[in-house]
C-alpha positions as a Markdown table, in Angstrom:
| # | Residue | x | y | z |
|---|---|---|---|---|
| 1 | Unk | 132.3 | 81.3 | 0.2 |
| 2 | Unk | 129.9 | 80.1 | -2.5 |
| 3 | Unk | 131.2 | 76.5 | -2.3 |
| 4 | Unk | 130.9 | 76.6 | 1.5 |
| 5 | Unk | 127.3 | 77.9 | 1.2 |
| 6 | Unk | 126.5 | 75.0 | -1.2 |
| 7 | Unk | 127.9 | 72.6 | 1.4 |
| 8 | Unk | 125.9 | 74.3 | 4.1 |
| 9 | Unk | 122.6 | 73.9 | 2.1 |
| 10 | Unk | 123.4 | 70.2 | 1.5 |
| 11 | Unk | 123.9 | 69.6 | 5.2 |
| 12 | Unk | 120.7 | 71.5 | 6.0 |
| 13 | Unk | 118.8 | 69.3 | 3.5 |
| 14 | Unk | 120.1 | 66.1 | 5.0 |
| 15 | Unk | 119.3 | 67.1 | 8.6 |
| 16 | Unk | 116.0 | 68.5 | 7.5 |
| 17 | Unk | 115.0 | 65.2 | 5.8 |
| 18 | Unk | 116.2 | 63.2 | 8.9 |
| 19 | Unk | 114.3 | 65.4 | 11.2 |
| 20 | Unk | 111.0 | 64.8 | 9.3 |
| 21 | Unk | 111.7 | 61.1 | 9.3 |
| 22 | Unk | 112.3 | 61.1 | 13.1 |
| 23 | Unk | 108.8 | 62.6 | 13.6 |
| 24 | Unk | 107.4 | 59.4 | 12.2 |
| 25 | Unk | 109.5 | 57.4 | 14.7 |
| 26 | Unk | 107.8 | 59.2 | 17.5 |
| 27 | Unk | 104.5 | 58.0 | 16.1 |
| 28 | Unk | 105.9 | 54.4 | 15.8 |
| 29 | Unk | 107.1 | 54.4 | 19.4 |
| 30 | Unk | 103.7 | 55.6 | 20.5 |
| 31 | Unk | 101.9 | 52.9 | 18.6 |
| 32 | Unk | 104.3 | 50.2 | 19.8 |
| 33 | Unk | 103.9 | 51.3 | 23.4 |
| 34 | Unk | 100.1 | 51.3 | 23.1 |
| 35 | Unk | 100.1 | 47.9 | 21.4 |
| 36 | Unk | 102.4 | 46.4 | 24.0 |
| 37 | Unk | 100.2 | 47.7 | 26.8 |
| 38 | Unk | 97.1 | 46.3 | 25.2 |
| 39 | Unk | 98.7 | 43.0 | 24.6 |
| 40 | Unk | 100.0 | 42.8 | 28.2 |
| 41 | Unk | 96.7 | 43.7 | 30.0 |
| 42 | Unk | 94.2 | 42.2 | 27.6 |
| 43 | Unk | 96.0 | 39.0 | 26.6 |
| 44 | Unk | 98.7 | 38.7 | 29.3 |
| 45 | Unk | 101.4 | 38.6 | 26.6 |
| 46 | Unk | 104.3 | 40.9 | 26.3 |
| 47 | Unk | 107.9 | 40.9 | 24.9 |
| 48 | Unk | 111.1 | 42.5 | 26.0 |
| 49 | Unk | 111.7 | 43.2 | 22.3 |
| 50 | Unk | 108.7 | 45.6 | 22.3 |
| 51 | Unk | 110.0 | 47.3 | 25.4 |
| 52 | Unk | 113.5 | 47.7 | 24.1 |
| 53 | Unk | 112.4 | 48.9 | 20.6 |
| 54 | Unk | 110.6 | 51.8 | 22.3 |
| 55 | Unk | 113.8 | 53.2 | 23.9 |
| 56 | Unk | 115.7 | 52.4 | 20.6 |
| 57 | Unk | 113.3 | 54.7 | 18.8 |
| 58 | Unk | 113.5 | 57.3 | 21.6 |
| 59 | Unk | 117.3 | 57.2 | 21.5 |
| 60 | Unk | 117.2 | 57.6 | 17.7 |
| 61 | Unk | 114.9 | 60.7 | 18.0 |
| 62 | Unk | 117.0 | 62.2 | 20.7 |
| 63 | Unk | 120.5 | 61.6 | 19.3 |
| 64 | Unk | 119.8 | 61.8 | 15.5 |
| 65 | Unk | 117.5 | 64.8 | 16.0 |
| 66 | Unk | 120.2 | 67.1 | 17.5 |
| 67 | Unk | 121.3 | 68.4 | 14.1 |
| 68 | Unk | 117.7 | 69.1 | 13.1 |
| 69 | Unk | 117.1 | 71.0 | 16.3 |
| 70 | Unk | 120.1 | 73.1 | 15.6 |
| 71 | Unk | 119.0 | 73.7 | 12.1 |
| 72 | Unk | 115.6 | 74.9 | 13.3 |
| 73 | Unk | 117.2 | 77.0 | 16.1 |
| 74 | Unk | 115.2 | 74.9 | 18.6 |
| 75 | Unk | 118.0 | 74.4 | 21.1 |
| 76 | Unk | 118.1 | 76.2 | 24.4 |
| 77 | Unk | 119.2 | 79.8 | 24.4 |
| 78 | Unk | 119.5 | 82.3 | 27.2 |
| 79 | Unk | 117.1 | 84.7 | 25.5 |
| 80 | Unk | 117.3 | 87.2 | 28.4 |
| 81 | Unk | 120.9 | 87.9 | 27.5 |
| 82 | Unk | 120.9 | 87.3 | 23.8 |
| 83 | Unk | 118.0 | 89.7 | 23.2 |
| 84 | Unk | 120.1 | 92.5 | 24.6 |
| 85 | Unk | 122.9 | 91.9 | 22.1 |
| 86 | Unk | 123.2 | 93.2 | 18.6 |
| 87 | Unk | 122.8 | 90.9 | 15.6 |
| 88 | Unk | 126.5 | 90.8 | 15.1 |
| 89 | Unk | 127.3 | 90.1 | 18.7 |
| 90 | Unk | 124.8 | 87.2 | 18.8 |
| 91 | Unk | 126.4 | 85.7 | 15.8 |
| 92 | Unk | 129.9 | 86.1 | 17.2 |
| 93 | Unk | 128.8 | 84.4 | 20.4 |
| 94 | Unk | 127.5 | 81.5 | 18.3 |
| 95 | Unk | 130.8 | 81.3 | 16.3 |
| 96 | Unk | 132.8 | 81.1 | 19.5 |
| 97 | Unk | 130.3 | 78.5 | 21.0 |
| 98 | Unk | 130.4 | 76.3 | 17.9 |
| 99 | Unk | 134.2 | 76.4 | 17.5 |
| 100 | Unk | 135.2 | 76.2 | 21.1 |
| 101 | Unk | 132.5 | 73.9 | 22.6 |
| 102 | Unk | 130.2 | 72.2 | 20.0 |
| 103 | Unk | 132.7 | 70.9 | 17.4 |
| 104 | Unk | 135.2 | 69.5 | 19.9 |
| 105 | Unk | 132.4 | 67.8 | 21.9 |
| 106 | Unk | 131.0 | 66.2 | 18.7 |
| 107 | Unk | 134.4 | 65.0 | 17.7 |
| 108 | Unk | 135.1 | 63.6 | 21.1 |
| 109 | Unk | 131.7 | 61.8 | 21.4 |
| 110 | Unk | 131.9 | 60.4 | 17.9 |
| 111 | Unk | 135.4 | 59.2 | 18.4 |
| 112 | Unk | 134.6 | 57.6 | 21.8 |
| 113 | Unk | 131.3 | 56.1 | 20.6 |
| 114 | Unk | 132.6 | 54.4 | 17.4 |
| 115 | Unk | 134.7 | 51.7 | 19.2 |
| 116 | Unk | 131.7 | 50.8 | 21.4 |
| 117 | Unk | 129.6 | 50.3 | 18.2 |
| 118 | Unk | 132.4 | 48.4 | 16.5 |
| 119 | Unk | 132.8 | 45.9 | 19.4 |
| 120 | Unk | 129.1 | 45.3 | 19.6 |
| 121 | Unk | 129.0 | 44.8 | 15.8 |
| 122 | Unk | 131.9 | 42.3 | 15.7 |
| 123 | Unk | 130.7 | 40.4 | 18.8 |
| 124 | Unk | 127.0 | 40.3 | 17.9 |
| 125 | Unk | 126.2 | 41.6 | 21.4 |
| 126 | Unk | 122.7 | 40.9 | 22.4 |
| 127 | Unk | 120.5 | 42.3 | 25.2 |
| 128 | Unk | 120.8 | 40.5 | 28.5 |
| 129 | Unk | 117.0 | 40.4 | 28.7 |
| 130 | Unk | 115.2 | 37.3 | 27.4 |
| 131 | Unk | 113.9 | 38.0 | 23.9 |
| 132 | Unk | 115.8 | 41.3 | 23.8 |
| 133 | Unk | 117.3 | 42.9 | 20.7 |
| 134 | Unk | 120.8 | 43.1 | 19.2 |
| 135 | Unk | 122.7 | 46.0 | 20.7 |
| 136 | Unk | 124.8 | 47.5 | 17.8 |
| 137 | Unk | 122.0 | 49.7 | 16.3 |
| 138 | Unk | 121.6 | 51.5 | 19.7 |
| 139 | Unk | 125.4 | 52.1 | 19.9 |
| 140 | Unk | 125.6 | 53.3 | 16.3 |
| 141 | Unk | 123.2 | 56.2 | 17.2 |
| 142 | Unk | 125.9 | 57.8 | 19.4 |
| 143 | Unk | 128.6 | 58.5 | 16.7 |
| 144 | Unk | 126.0 | 59.0 | 14.0 |
| 145 | Unk | 124.1 | 61.5 | 16.1 |
| 146 | Unk | 127.1 | 63.5 | 17.0 |
| 147 | Unk | 128.4 | 63.4 | 13.4 |
| 148 | Unk | 125.1 | 64.9 | 12.2 |
| 149 | Unk | 125.2 | 67.5 | 15.0 |
| 150 | Unk | 128.8 | 68.3 | 14.1 |
| 151 | Unk | 128.0 | 68.7 | 10.4 |
| 152 | Unk | 125.1 | 71.0 | 11.3 |
| 153 | Unk | 127.5 | 73.0 | 13.5 |
| 154 | Unk | 129.8 | 73.5 | 10.5 |
| 155 | Unk | 126.8 | 74.5 | 8.4 |
| 156 | Unk | 125.7 | 77.1 | 11.0 |
| 157 | Unk | 129.2 | 78.3 | 11.4 |
| 158 | Unk | 129.4 | 79.0 | 7.6 |
| 159 | Unk | 126.1 | 80.9 | 7.7 |
| 160 | Unk | 127.2 | 83.0 | 10.6 |
| 161 | Unk | 130.5 | 83.8 | 9.0 |
| 162 | Unk | 128.7 | 84.6 | 5.8 |
| 163 | Unk | 126.7 | 87.2 | 7.7 |
| 164 | Unk | 129.6 | 88.6 | 9.6 |
| 165 | Unk | 132.2 | 88.7 | 6.9 |
| 166 | Unk | 130.4 | 88.7 | 3.6 |
| 167 | Unk | 127.2 | 90.7 | 4.3 |
| 168 | Unk | 125.0 | 87.7 | 4.0 |
| 169 | Unk | 121.6 | 87.3 | 5.6 |
| 170 | Unk | 121.4 | 87.1 | 9.4 |
| 171 | Unk | 120.8 | 83.3 | 10.2 |
| 172 | Unk | 119.4 | 84.3 | 13.6 |
| 173 | Unk | 116.8 | 86.7 | 12.2 |
| 174 | Unk | 113.5 | 85.0 | 12.9 |
| 175 | Unk | 111.1 | 87.9 | 12.6 |
| 176 | Unk | 108.8 | 86.0 | 10.3 |
| 177 | Unk | 106.1 | 83.5 | 11.5 |
| 178 | Unk | 107.4 | 80.4 | 13.2 |
| 179 | Unk | 106.9 | 76.9 | 11.8 |
| 180 | Unk | 104.2 | 76.3 | 14.5 |
| 181 | Unk | 102.4 | 79.4 | 13.5 |
| 182 | Unk | 102.5 | 78.5 | 9.8 |
| 183 | Unk | 101.3 | 75.0 | 10.6 |
| 184 | Unk | 98.4 | 76.4 | 12.6 |
| 185 | Unk | 97.5 | 78.7 | 9.7 |
| 186 | Unk | 97.5 | 75.8 | 7.2 |
| 187 | Unk | 95.3 | 73.8 | 9.5 |
| 188 | Unk | 92.9 | 76.7 | 9.9 |
| 189 | Unk | 92.7 | 77.2 | 6.2 |
| 190 | Unk | 92.1 | 73.5 | 5.6 |
| 191 | Unk | 89.3 | 73.5 | 8.2 |
| 192 | Unk | 87.8 | 76.6 | 6.5 |
| 193 | Unk | 88.0 | 75.0 | 3.1 |
| 194 | Unk | 86.4 | 71.8 | 4.5 |
| 195 | Unk | 83.6 | 73.8 | 6.1 |
| 196 | Unk | 82.9 | 75.6 | 2.9 |
| 197 | Unk | 82.8 | 72.4 | 0.9 |
| 198 | Unk | 80.5 | 70.8 | 3.4 |
| 199 | Unk | 78.1 | 73.8 | 3.3 |
| 200 | Unk | 78.2 | 73.8 | -0.5 |
| 201 | Unk | 77.3 | 70.1 | -0.5 |
| 202 | Unk | 74.4 | 70.6 | 1.9 |
| 203 | Unk | 73.0 | 73.5 | -0.2 |
| 204 | Unk | 73.1 | 71.4 | -3.4 |
């Protein structure tokens, strides 16, 4: 079990790093969209490449972020039902869901998506729009995204089995403050420190 937990932590670290990188892609997509709109309305100039890179970036966030969402337990749950179950029952439900539904889906989608990427890579497929982008990066996101989600599924499976069979910590116990709450607390503390520094500067 120790080796499996080491593997689980490695997968968590990879998806955690990818998730933080994807947050910057959202900013990039926003800036590109704003820049394209300004260029189109102010200078009557636009490009299909700018339009397509926006949905490339959106696709990357959506597909590659699945593993990060699972890591942070941000996926959709039926809380009305799960809240009525015991901790062990909730984890067993997750084990069944991961083994029966999630992992087979990830395997199927990655297997079906890879030949699509491979054909686009070898043929150099381009967008049919004038000035559009090459297509293989968009197709690569499908197998890559489901691979990352599948690996995170294995990691979550290990953590749940560790709780159920080896008396490990409950991976579904989120009694502490959420990441949003911690971020809000950090912002409030930073604002308080800035206000104190400003008041100190005025007094001096």
